[in-house]
Structures are given as structure tokens and as C-alpha cells.
N, C-alpha and C positions, 0 to 999 in steps of 0.2 A: 707461866709458860714462856720459854724463850727458844727461838729457832734462829740459828746463825748459819747462813750459806757462805760457802767459799769455793774457790777453784775456777772462777771465771777468768776471762782474759781475751787476748787477741790471738786468733788462730787462722791459718790459711785454709781456703776451701780444700776439702778432703782430709783435713786434720781431725784430731781427737782432743777431747777434754773430759775430765771427770769432775763433776760437781759434788760437793758434800753439804749436808745439812745436819748440824749438830743440835740435838734437842735436849732440853732440860726443863724441870719444873712440873713434869707429869710422868706417869708410867708409860714409857715409850711403847712397850710391847702390847699395850692395850688398844692402840690406835692405828688405823690405816694412815698412810702418808701419801702425799701427792706432790708432784712438781708441776708448776705452771710457768708460763712465760708471757711477756708483754713486749711486743715490738713497738717501735716509735709510731704513734698515731693510730694504734690498734688496741683492741680490748685484750684483757688477760684471757689466755686459753690454756686448757688442760693439756699437759704433755704426757704425763704418765702417773699411774697410781699403783700402790702396792698394799696388800692387806697386812694386818697387824703381825702375822707370823711369817709373811713373805711367800705364802703359798700361791698367791694369785696376783697377776699383774695385768694392767690395761694400758694401752698406748693410743695416742692420736695417730690417725692414719698417716699423717705427714712425717712421723718419726719411726714408724714400725720398721724393724729390720736394721735400724741405725742406732737407736738409743736403747739402753738397758737400765731399768730401775732396780735397785737392790737395797737391802738394809742389813745392819748388824745390830741386833737388839742388845747385845752385850756392851756395845759402844754408844748406844742411843743415837745412831747416825743412819741417815738415808742417803743413798748415792744416786747419781745419774751419770752413767757412762755414755758419752756422745761420740760416735764415730761418723766418718764420711760427712763431716759438717759442710753445710751449704750457706751461702750468704743469707738466705731467707731464714736461717736459724738464729740470726742476730736478734737479740732481745735481752731484757732483764729476766733472769730466771729466779723464781720464788719457790720455796717449799711451803706446804700448807698442812696443818693438822686440823681436820674438820671435826665439828661436833663435840659433845652432843648439843650444847647450848649455843656455841659460836665457833667460828673458825679463827685460827691463829696463823699469821703469816710471818715469815722472816723478812729481813730488810732487802733481800734480793742481791744477786750477783750478775754483773754485766758479762755477756758473751758476745763478742764481735767476730764475725767470720768475714775476712777480707784479705785480698792479696795486696 
């Protein structure tokens, strides 16, 4: 199993970024996928989750209405569209494939929101 995140960077408050997580080594369409983030000095927190077929999504309250998770099962990729970014969104963002026996994490991509 391999998960490779990309798309992070430096953006001004109010700006937008789209993160991608390219998956390989498993049947992507069989698994729900999640995005997590970890800010400096804090624990890792769930940002958004999408079911295997993309029919259901869940978001942390802090990002509802600003972030959108989506997936393309033909491309084995999950996305996180982030709009109206705030300095408190600064973190390393990770994608996760959970279960059934263990979770798999990507290496993370840094998102910095600063003027």
C-alpha cells in the first residue's frame, strides 16, 4: 500500500489549495478514505472522510462549508479542495486508508496559511 500526497504549499489567508492523494497497492474503490492534519504541537485530527463509492462525506466542524473531499476511483486518487483558508488551517495534511487490520498513512504535505 502506498499513499502519496501532493498539492501543499504557502497560501495567503482567504486563498485556496487542492490536495491530492494518489493511492496504489490495493483496490482503491473498496475503501473509505480520510484526510487528517497535524498542526505544530498538536495531535493529528480528522478533517474529512469519504466512503468508498463517494456517496457519503463527513467533515470536522472547523472546516465545514470551506473544504470539500472527493475521489476519482478511476484514477485511484482522493482530493481535498480547501477554500477560504485561515492561518489556523496551517498543518501537515495526511491521507489515511483505514482497516481492516491496520491503517496506512501517506508521508504528508505541508500547508501554510500566512500573509
